[in-house]
N, C-alpha and C positions, 0 to 999 in steps of 0.2 A: 425769259423766253426771248431769243434772237430769230432772225429772220433775212431769209437774201430772197427776193424774187430775179427768175434766172429765163432768160429770153429763150435762150440754147442751153442746154446743157448735159453732159455727157455721164449715161445711167448705167448700170451694169446692165439694161439689154438694149443700147446704144442711143442714139441724141435723142433728147426727147425735146419737147418746145413749152413756152409757160409753165418750171418746173418753180413749187415754192419750195424752199429750204428751210426748218426750221431746225434748232440747236437749242439744249440747256444750258444749266451752269453749270453743269460739267462737262462740257465740252462736247458730246457727243447728239447728234442726227437724233431727232426724233419726228420729222414728219419731211417725205419725199413725195411731193404730190406733184404731176404732171398736170398739165391741158388743164390749168386753173386758171381765175384772173388775179390781177395781181392786189393784193391787200393794200389798201389807204395805207403810206409813210412807212413802207418798207423799201429798203434800196432796193435799186434792179441792175441788173447785170446782163449781157449782152451772150457775152460766151464763156461757159464756167464748164473746168475739169476739176476732176480729182486730184487732192498732190499724189506727189510721186513718194516712192520710198526709195531711199538711199541706204544699200543695205551692207556695205562694207567702206567704212570710215575707220584710218588711221590718223585723226585730230588733231595731231601736236604736228605733222609732216606737213600741215600749211604751212607753218613758218617756214618752211624751207625753199620756199618758190624762189627762182633764179639764180640758187646756189648749184645746183648740179649739173649744168649746163653747160660743161666745162672739160674737155676732153682731156684724159691723162695723156702718160707718153704709153701704152699701154693699149688694144683694144679696151673699149669698157662695154659692163653689161651689169645686168642687177646685179652680182655679185659686188661689182666696184659702187654703184650707186649705193647699196647696204653700208659699206665700210664709210660713207660720208655720213650716214643716217644716224648711224650707231653715234660716231664721234658728237652729231647735235641731242642726240637723246640724252647722252650722260649728263646735262648742263643744266637740264632745262625743271623748274620749279614746277611746285601742284598752282601755285598763283597764277603761272605765267601757261601752265596747259588748258586752266578756265579760261583766261583771257585770249588763248588761241582760238578755243575751241567754241568761246560766244561769234567772235568775229566769223568763222569757219562757217558758222549754223546760218549765221544771219545772211550771209550770203547763197548760201544753199537755199536757203528760206524765197528769198530773192529771186532764185535763177528756176522753184518750182519743189524743189523737195520740200515735201513739210515732216515729213520723218527720216532719225537714222537709225542703224545699227552700229554702234560704234566698239571695234574691236578695240581690247586697250591692253595694250600687255607694258605699259612703263609703271610697276607699282613700288617700286623701292626706292630708296632716295639713293644718293647718286656712290655711297660707298658702300652700299648693296643691302643694308640693314633695312628692315621693313620699318614703316613708319608707327608711330602708336595707335594710329588707326588704320586696321590696316587697309582701308579701302578707299585712305583719303585721295589720291589721285582719280579714284572713279567717282566718288561724290563730288568730285573740281569738274569733271569735265559734265556729269550731270547737270551742275549748277552753272555752268556754261551754257548746257541744251536749252534750260531754263530762262534764262535770263534773253535766248533769242528769240526763246518759246517754240521751239521745235519736239516732238513727240522723240523719245528714245528708248531704242534695244541698250542694252548695255552689257556687251560680253566680257567679263571678265577672261584672259587667257593663261591657257597651262602650258609653261614655258620653259623646262626642264634640262634641255638638251641642244648642243650646238651640230649634231649628224645626227644620220641614223647610227645603231649600234650604241646610244645614249653617250655618246661625246661630251666630256664634260664642258660646262657653258666657257665661251673666253671672258676676260676681264671684261670687255663693252659690252657685254649683256647682262652683267651685273644686274643690271635695273629692272629686266625681265622675269629676272628667275620667281618662277611659283613651282610647288607642287602639287599635289592633286587633292589634299589638308586643306594648305593655304587659297586655291582657287573657291572650296567649297566655304572657307570663312571668309572671304570677301563677297559672294553669293550669299551668303546667311545676315552680313553688316548690312547690306544693301535691300535687304528683304520688307523694312519699313518704308522705301523710297520706292514700291514698288504703286501705281495706278494708274489712271487714265492716260495719260502721257511718260510714263514709264515703267519699263520690262526689265528684266535680267535673265539673261541667259548663261552660257558659256562657248567658249572656245580653246580647244586645243591647236595651239598655234599652227600645228601641222604634223605630219608623221615623222618630222627628222627632229621638232623640237618636243613632240611627247611620245611615250610608249605605250603604246596598246594596253597595257596593263593598267597604265596611269588614267586611260581615258575612260575603259571601262569601271573605275573605281569611281570616277566621276558621276559617268552617268548612272553607277549605281543610286546614289546620293540626288541626283539633280530632283526638284520637285518635275513631276510629268507635265510634259508639254511646252517644256521651256525650248527654247531653241539654243540649237548646237547647230557654232559654225567650226570649219577648218579649210583654211588655205591648203590647196594638192594641185600636183599636177602645173604649174607655173612656171616653170623653167624647165629645160630639157637637160641641163645639168641635174634638178632632183630628182627624175626622172633616170637618168643613169643611178644615179645613188643610189635609191629604192630599188634599185634591178640589181645591185651589185650586193645589196645590205641581204634580199630577202627571194630575187629572184623572180618578183613579178614588178608589174609599173605599178604607181603612187592608186591609181582610183581601188584597179584591180585587188591591191593589198589592202584596204581598208575596208572595200567593201566583203573581204575572205575573214576577214577579224572584226568589225562590228555591224550592229542589227541595222543599216541606213534607211532609215524611213523621215518621210513629210517633215518631222521636225528639223532635218541638219539645212544644210546649206554649204554647199562644195565651194570654196571661193575663188575662181579661176579657170579651176580643173581645164586647162588649156591645149594640154598634149596628151589626148584620149585613141584609145584604140578604138575599132570599130565596135571589140567587145562592151569597152566603157562607155561606149556612148549609148551602147542599148542598157547596159548595168543602172548610168544616174538617170535613163529618161522611165525606167520601169520603177525604182525605186519611189519615186514621189518626191524626192527633197531638188531641192532648188541649186539650178547653177548661178552661181553671184558671177557677174559679169561686169569688168572694169576697163574697157575698152581705151581709152584714154589713158590710164597710166600704164597698161599692159603695151598701149603705144608706145607711151616713155620710156621704158623698162626694155623696149626688145623682146619683152615674151614671146610675143607669137598672137594667133588667132584662133579661139573655140572655133570646132566645128559645126558651127551651130542651124546650117541649112538640115544633115542628117539626125540631129537632135531635136529639130521642132517637129520631122517628119514623124518621128518616133516619141511624139508628144510633150518631149520634153518642156518640164517649164523653169525659166530664166528671170532675176532680174538684173537691177544695172545699181552699181557704187560707184564714188569719185573717189574712193581707196587712198592717196596721198595727196590728191587735191589740188593737181597740174589743172584742172576744171570745176567748176562744182556746179556743173549743168547738167542735168538728165537729156535735151536735146542734145548736146554734145554727145552723153553718151550711147545713144540710142543711136544718132546717126551716124556714127562710128563704128558700131556693131553692123549698122547694116551698108555703112562704105566698103569696113574690112571685107566684108564676105564678097561683094563685086568685084571687089581687086582681085582678088584669090581665085574666086570663078568664073571670070570675065563675062559673067551675069549682069541683070539686073532684079531688084525688084523678089530680093532672098526672103524677107522675112514675112511672110502671108501664110493663110491658115483656109482652109475649103470653105471655112462660114464669113472670112475677112481677106478682099484683095486688095486694099488700099493697106501699102506699109505702116503709114504713120499712126495707122487705129491699131493695128495690129502690136506693132511695137508699144504704143503707149499701155494697151489694155492687159498684154502679160506681162509686162514688168513691174504692173501696178499689183497684180494678183503674184506673182511670183515676188514680189517684195515686201508685200503684206504676207504672208505663210512666213519668209523669212524671221522679218519682224515680230513674229507671234503676237500682236497688237488687233485692235479691231478700226482696221485701217483700210486705204486701197481700193476705197469705190464710193459714190454718194447713195447710200443706202440707209436706212433707221436702224440705229442703233451702233452705228460706226462713227468715229470720230469727226468732226467737225471740221474737213481737212479740202480747205477749195480753195482753186487759182481763177482768179478773173482773169481773161488773157484782154489785152490791150486792141477793141476791137477798129481803133482808129488806125494801126499801123498799118501801110499798105501793104504786106506781105499777107497781110487776111481780108482786103478788100476782093468782094465779088465772090468769096468762095464761100456754099453751102455748108453747111455743117457738119454732113461728111466729110467734106475735104479738110476742115479745120485743122488736123493734127499733121496732115500733109503741110499742110502750110508752114505748121508750128516747128515741124521739127526739122524739115528739109530747105527752107526758104531764108538765106542769110545768118547773120548772125548776132542781130539785135534779140537784145531781149523783149521777149513778148509778154512776159508774166508782169502785169499790172498792180493787182490786191493780192494780197494773199493772208488766208484765216486757215490756224493754224490749233485744232482745238480747242474751234470756238471761239479763236482772240482772232480780230485782225494784227499782224505783226508786221503787215507789207503792205503802205498805201502811197499810189503811185509810182512806184518802184522804189521807196525807199524804206529800210527799215522801220520803225518807230523806233528803237532804241540805238539807233547807228552812231548818234554822234558820241556817243558815251562808251560803247562796244569800242569805236574805234580807236579813241581815245590810249585805253585800258592797252589795244593790239600795238601800236604805235610807242605804248611806252617797250611794252614786251620786248621787240623788236632794236629797241636800241639796250635794251639790258642785254641781251643776246649776241648783238655784235659785239660790245663792249668783254664780254668772255671770251667771243671769239679772235681779238687784238689782241 
């Protein structure tokens, strides 16, 4: 049994003082006791938060950093970026996927993510053949998560078509191809890996890449309660294509054909009309928002204010990993709304008028729901996922506990996360990942190999 004494800790009911946390060998919290005395010999921390959930990740894209910010001869967009990503994905090996994932996840941990949902679609060999182990690449990403020490929800992707109307895949999409039976086979192959730190769900890539019939077939066989994620309405081009195909916008088309409920996470959902905002908010599903990637790709802005006004749930993810910081995602989620609405302090609720506190707590709840794992709060029975903030940093000087999250999210660009406990294991100490030298060496070697292939 291990323990941490917290002078100030964010519990589900709000900030509490003198909180004793205990956790067992499985990495689950067994005791969360406020207003108590510090036991002898127990480590003491001053400012403690529950770790954040990164609800949308394509880990291999971390290695694209700096490669896509060069303008072409025609206007660039998500679609031109996608062609560059495809060319990169054609050459990556399973071992390289693991090395990239470990590096990414170590960075996510250092910035405050303690769980990740991996939307994983590079399943095949470069020539399009299946690996002898159909779950080879998914296992490699899970291995990267284990090495880094982050909890993971693996989401094997259903990806059969290049566009609405069951258009055949392009050659550069050959590594992504899966049908309903193959996705279910991958899920079954990963079943023995499930545990406190690993969950397995499924992800229809999008309505343009998977048919309604295929999604129904997967849902019929997927074990009850498993998370289901889908990209949707990210780009206006996708909205127009869906309207041409079905006469409906993507979110309306999804709701008209499938039983959307709390196990679903609709990733991006950038372009919604008023009726679709209400559909998503009323369903209990989570909107998976990735503001840094959505900005990087020129997607647009999610209609956050009306969605929150109707009780909608959301979480944040780093997606293509132009940033690995939940602070940056939440800051730009709020700032984007301020810019488009020409107002301040958008993301609040009747019971919480501090923007930083509401953003962090709401994203924790939505991320935990999307992950399908016992995470998202400092409470007995949940994973011991703890962030210790650097209370010596000037950005936190003089702040009362209720204002700490405002200072954390809206003050400067220094990383204020000092130590990180994930699944009951200290994985970051004094802002350095405990396995960083080995992880970084493998990542550097991987980038050298990939650059050699590109030259």
